[in-house]
C-alpha positions in Angstrom: 92.3 141.0 54.5 89.6 140.2 57.1 87.1 139.7 54.4 89.4 137.1 52.8 89.8 135.2 56.1 86.0 135.3 56.7 85.5 133.9 53.1 88.1 131.2 53.7 86.6 130.2 57.0 83.1 130.1 55.5 84.3 128.0 52.6 86.0 125.5 55.0 82.8 125.4 57.1 80.7 124.7 54.1 83.1 121.9 53.0 83.0 120.4 56.5 79.2 120.6 56.6 78.9 118.9 53.2 81.3 116.2 54.2 79.4 115.7 57.5 76.2 115.2 55.6 77.9 112.6 53.3 79.3 110.8 56.4 75.9 110.7 58.1 74.4 109.1 55.0 77.2 106.6 54.8 76.7 105.7 58.5 73.0 105.3 57.9 73.6 102.9 54.9 76.2 101.0 56.9 73.8 100.6 59.8 71.1 99.3 57.4 73.6 96.8 55.9 74.6 95.6 59.4 70.9 95.0 60.3 70.4 93.1 57.0 73.5 90.9 57.7 72.3 90.2 61.2 69.0 89.0 59.9 70.7 86.8 57.3 73.1 85.4 59.9 70.2 84.7 62.3 68.4 82.8 59.6 71.5 80.8 58.7 72.1 79.9 62.3 68.5 78.9 63.0 68.6 76.6 59.9 71.9 75.1 61.1 70.5 74.5 64.5 67.4 72.8 63.0 69.6 70.6 60.8 71.7 69.6 63.9 68.5 68.7 65.8 67.2 66.6 62.9 70.6 64.8 62.6 70.6 63.8 66.2 
């Protein structure tokens, strides 16, 4: 009976650890995507500002 509980707990722990690793990787990918979008938005805004200055 105790061995069953220990096995169940270990199985749950392994599942949580696996999910945690997947989530860490997803967070890393999301952070990289955010940085890329920030660079793209900065580029767009800088171009828009230059266009406004030229139009004035």
